[in-house]
C-alpha positions in Angstrom: 21.1 5.4 0.1 17.4 6.5 -0.1 15.0 4.5 2.0 11.2 4.3 1.6 9.2 4.2 4.9 5.5 3.3 4.5 2.3 2.8 6.6 3.3 5.7 8.8 1.1 7.3 11.4 -0.2 10.7 10.1 1.3 12.5 13.1 4.9 11.3 12.7 7.5 14.0 12.4 10.7 14.2 10.5 12.6 14.6 13.8 11.1 11.3 15.1 12.1 9.5 11.9 15.6 10.9 12.1 15.7 9.6 15.7 14.6 6.1 14.8 17.0 5.8 11.8 19.8 7.7 13.7 20.2 4.7 16.0 21.8 2.9 13.0 24.0 5.6 11.7 24.1 9.1 10.2 20.9 10.4 8.7 21.3 13.0 5.9 17.6 13.8 5.6 14.1 12.6 6.5 11.1 13.9 4.7 7.5 13.1 5.3 5.5 13.3 2.1 2.5 15.6 2.2 -0.5 16.1 -0.1 0.0 19.2 -2.3 -3.5 20.4 -2.0 -4.2 19.9 1.7 -0.6 19.8 3.2 -1.6 16.7 5.2 0.8 13.8 5.5 0.2 10.9 3.1 1.5 8.1 5.3 4.9 7.6 3.9 8.4 9.2 4.0 11.9 9.0 2.6 15.0 8.8 4.7 18.5 9.2 3.2 21.6 7.7 4.8 25.1 8.1 3.3 26.3 4.7 4.4 24.8 1.7 2.6 25.8 -0.7 5.4 24.1 1.5 8.0 21.0 1.9 5.8 20.7 -1.8 5.2 21.0 -2.4 9.0 18.2 0.2 9.6 16.0 -1.5 7.0 16.6 -5.0 8.5 15.8 -3.7 12.0 12.9 -1.4 11.4 10.9 -3.2 8.7 7.8 -4.6 10.4 8.5 -2.6 13.6 5.5 -0.9 15.4 5.9 2.9 15.4 3.1 5.0 16.9 0.7 2.0 16.8 1.4 1.2 13.1 3.5 -1.5 11.7 5.8 0.3 9.3 7.2 -0.9 6.0 10.9 -0.1 5.4 12.8 -0.9 2.2 15.3 0.6 -0.3 13.6 3.2 -2.4 13.3 2.5 -6.1 13.5 5.2 -8.7 10.1 6.5 -9.7 10.5 5.2 -13.3 10.6 1.6 -12.0 7.4 2.0 -10.1 5.4 2.7 -13.3 3.9 -0.2 -15.3 5.3 1.1 -18.6 4.6 4.0 -21.0 4.4 7.6 -20.0 1.8 9.0 -17.8 0.7 11.3 -20.7 -0.1 8.3 -22.8 -2.2 6.6 -20.1 -4.2 9.7 -19.3 -4.8 10.5 -23.0 -6.9 7.3 -23.3 -9.7 8.8 -21.2 -10.8 11.0 -24.1 -11.6 8.0 -26.3 -13.8 6.6 -23.5 -16.2 9.5 -23.3 -19.0 7.5 -24.9 -18.4 4.6 -22.6 -19.5 5.5 -19.1 -18.4 9.2 -19.3 -14.7 8.5 -19.3 -14.5 8.1 -15.5 -14.2 4.3 -15.7 -17.2 3.9 -13.5 -20.6 2.7 -14.5 -21.9 2.5 -18.0 -21.1 -1.2 -18.4 -18.9 -0.5 -21.4 -21.9 0.3 -23.6 -21.9 3.5 -25.6 -24.4 6.2 -24.6 -27.3 7.0 -27.0 -28.0 10.7 -27.4 
């Protein structure tokens, strides 16, 4: 079972997460998500546990727990397709081109009025 762990301290290690979740059963993997450009942690991670009952026990015990002075959020990970609001990312991004005359396409400023050239 894949578990989402959020609101993590930026200096948490995968070994520390494995230790926290290992108290409830076998941990297959723990991976702290990092920013691709900077390599810095993004404040969340995923932990995989093979036993659903052990994973559910870990979720129940660790959700809301303080870890490195941060109250962490722990729940079952949802597939990435469920986290989107609908449509493909390509369709949402493509709409920016039609907005160029309305505030530069950035979504900031302009008040929705077309620019006069």
